[in-house]
N, C-alpha and C positions, 0 to 999 in steps of 0.2 A: 428613609434608610441613609446611613453614612455614606456620603458621595465623594469621600476623600479619595484621591489618586492611591494606587496600589503601591506598596514600600517596594524597595529593591527586592526583598527577600520574597515577597509575594509575586514579582515579576518573574524571578528565578524559578519559582515553583510552577507558574503558568506554562513557561518555556519548556520546563522539564516533563510536562504533560505533552505538549506539542511534539517533542522529539521521540516520543514513543511510538510514533507513526512507522509504517512500514515504508521500505524503499527499495528499489531494485538492487539486489545484491547486498541490501543493508549498507548501501553507500553513504546514506545520511547527506544528500546534497543541498543542505540548507544552511543559512546564516539568520539571526534574528537581531534587530535593532529596536531598542525602546526608546522613545523620545519622551522624556518626562513632562516636559512643559506642555506638549499636546495631548498626552496620555494616548500615543499611538505606537502600535507594534508595526515594524516593517518585516516582511519576510522576503529575503533575498535567495536566488538560486546560487549555489555554490559551483561554479563550472569547472572547478579543480577536480570535482568528484564525477564528472561526468563520464560516460562510456562511448567514446568516438566510434567505435565498431559497432557495437550492440544497439546503440541509441544515437544514431548520428544527428537525428533531429532534436533530441532532448526532450521527446515527449514522455518517456519514462521519468526521467528527472523531474519534469513539471508534474507529473502524477504524484510523485513522492512528496513534493512540496505541497500539493494540494491536500495530501492526507494529513501532514503536518498542520496545516491551515485549519483543517476541520477540527483536529485535536484542540488546538488553541481556542477556537470557538467554544467547544466544549467545556473546557476549563473555565473560560470567562462566564459562560451561562452558569456553571455550576457555582461561581463565587457571586452570582446575582448582578453581573454586568450586562448592560445593553450594549452592543457593539456595531459599528458600522464598517462593513467589509467591501474593500474595492479591489477588483482583480486587475493585474497590469495597469496601474493607474497612470503611469508615465511611459509612454512608447519610447521615448529617448533613453530610458533606463531599462534595457531589457532584463537585467538581473533582478529588478524589484518585481517580484511575483504578486505580491498583495500588500495592502496595508489594513490593519484593523484598528479603528480609533473607538476609545471607550466614550460612550456618549452619556452614560449615568448609570444609576443602579435601579435595580427594580424592573420588573416587566420584561425579563429576558426571556430567551427561548427555553421553556420547561422541557420540551422533547430532547433538546440537546443535552441540557443539564443532566437528564435521567440516564444519559449513556456515560456519565462520567466514570462511574465505577468499573466499566468496562475497559477503560483506556490502559490501565496497568496489567488488565487480565488478557488482553488480546495478544496472541502470539500465533506465528504460522505453526501448523501441526503437519509434518511430514511423516505421519504413521498411517497405517491402514485405519480406515473409518467403517463403521457398521454398515451392514446392508439394510438400512432402514430409512424410510422415506421421510423428507421433511414435510410437515403438514402444509396443505394448500394455503391455509391462513396465515401461517408465517413466510412462505414463499411471497404471497401478496403484499405483507409487510414490509419484506426487505425490498420488494420493487418499489414501494412507495417511498421508502427512504432514499432511494437513488433518485427517484423522480423530483424530491423535494431540494436536490442539489443540481437540477438541470441535466441529468442523465437518465438513461434507460437501463434496466436490469431484466434480461430475458433469459429464460432457461431453455436451451436448445433440446429437442425431444427427437425420438426415433432416428430417422435417417439423418437428420442435420446434427444430432448428438454424435453419430458415428462419424460424420464427415469432420466435426471438430477435433475428435479424438484421433481421426487419421493425420490431420494437419499437425497435431501436437507431435505425433510419432515422426512424421516427415521432418520437422524441424529439429527433432532430437538425433535423426540420422544424420542430417547435414552438419550438426554439431560435432559429430565424431570425427569428421574430416576437416573440420574448420580451425586452421591453427590459430587464426586472430580471435575468434570467439573464445577458444580455450585458453589462449593467454589472458583475455579480459577476466575470465571466470576465475583463473588462478590468482590474478591479482586481489581479488576480492573474496577469497575462501582461505579459511585457516585450518591446516590439517596436521601442523606440528605442534606439539605441546607448549613451547615458548609462546609462539604467536597467539594461540589459542587463549593462554592464561593473561597475556597483555593486551588482548585485542580490545579496541573500542569501537569497532566498526567491521564490516564484512560478515560473512557466514562462517561460523565455527564449526569444527567437525561433529560436535555433539548436537549440532541443529541440522545435519544433513537427513537424518532418518535412515531407515534400513533400505537395502537395495531392493528394488521391486523384482521380485522372481515370479510374479503372475499378477493377473488382474489388469484393468484397463484405465486405473487412475492416472492422470497426466502429472507424472512426477518428475521433477528434474532431478538429475544426479549431479549434485554440485561437486562431487570428487572428480568428475571427468574421467580421464584415463589414469588417474592417481589411485593408489591403494590406500585405504585409511584402516589402520590396525584395529582389530576388534568390532568392526562394523558388520552387523547380521543382515540377513535377507527376510523377506517377508512378502506375503501374498496380499495384494491390495484389492480394492472393490472390483467387482465383476461389473457393476452398474453405477460408476461414480456420478454425483450429482454436481452438474457444472452450470455456472451462470455466466453471462457475458455482460459487462459494463460497456455501453456505448454512448456516443454523443451525436448530435446532428451534424456538427462540423467537425474540423480537424485542425483547429488554431491553438496556439498556446493557451489562450483563455479557455478553450474545450478542455485541454489536458487538466488543467487545474481543477475546472469542475468536476471532471471525471475522478480525479484524486479525491475530492472531497466526498463524491457520492461513494467511491469505493470504501473509505474509512467510515462513513456512516453506516453502510451495509455491514461492515465487518464489527463494529462495535455493537450494533443491534444484534447481530448473530451471536456474538459472544455473551451478550446478556441474556440471551435466550437458550444458551446451553449448546450452541453449535461450536463446531471447531472448523477452521478455514485453512486453505493454503492457496497460493497464486501461481498461475502457470503463465509465463510471459514468452516462452519459447517461440511460438508461431507469430507473435506480435512483434517479434524482432526481425522478422523476414517479411518486406514489404509485399511481395506476391503471395504468401500465406495469409498475412493479415487480411488483405482484400477478400479472401475467400471465407473468412470467419463472419461476414455479413449476415443479417437477418435474410433467409432465402425467400420468404414471402413477400417482403417489400423491397429488397435489394438496396434499402437505405440504412443510414447509420454508419458511424465510424467506430469499429471495436477498438476498445481501449485497454480491456483487463478481462482475462479469465479467472474466475474463482472456482475452487473446489469446496464444496460445502458438505457437512454432515456431522455425525455423532461419533465421538472416538476420543482418543487420549489427546490432552492439552499439550502443545508443543512448549519447548523450553524458551526462556527468555535469551535473546540475543543481545550482544553488548551495544551500548550506546556511548556516543561521545559525551564527555562532560559538559554540563550547560555552559560553563566558562568558556569552553572553545568555540561556542556557536552563537553567544550572546553578548552584544555591546550595549551598554547602558549611556545614553547620551541626554545632555541637559535640554 
């Protein structure tokens, strides 16, 4: 196969796939640098897009970067590249989240390549899902996808599921009286027409979904105390299907692994006809996050909650132009 380095146009396309990843409040907290002579992508955290109140340790920021990293690996595999990935390769450069060096063509990860079609199709859906159980075989496949990225995916059941939903509600209740949380939320949500039409980041009002008027689905109301004209209400699932991504430890490297696992699960779910949304509310509260752990083992560090099911696909949310996040270097 042709082992020639990718052209600048191809690099731009690869990073375009990477930045389709989800991130907390769609802040897109990443920057990319491509070094031509070593055929290496560098993924950097953009701390100017951090959320000091809701994400003081930058755990969520690193999860978003990990999701973008997984998308980059998927795009490279689809193009037939073998890639060597290193997480946090230089401790003296904390903003350098990962490097991905192209080592040659052929023999890439076919399982990753098979997910490429889902990159552009994956969108968070904040609409009601059907009361239809996901088959056990698919649940197992999603758990295996997380395991391959160094994380675990578990499905809370019975009383533990109720506990998880109670923790989400507790976090939501605290948010109603938390002025700092509301301030950050307002910074990353777009409710007026000019900001929605010109937005390249954040969550626009058209992606908020309806106001929950019933059901137990863990839905964040991105409007907060603000009113959004023309927004409807709806009854959500009575028995939501929730999964939790966890890691053994709770270091920046583990957060990046969790982000890769999260995105691999989301892409596989999308390819299999599922829709998904994320629930970060209790994970933003240290005391509540601790209570999300697997009650059987008491082990594992919860990193993300997913709501999975069958239902309407969510809309595409805005993305920053690749030119704003990519630097090409000789």
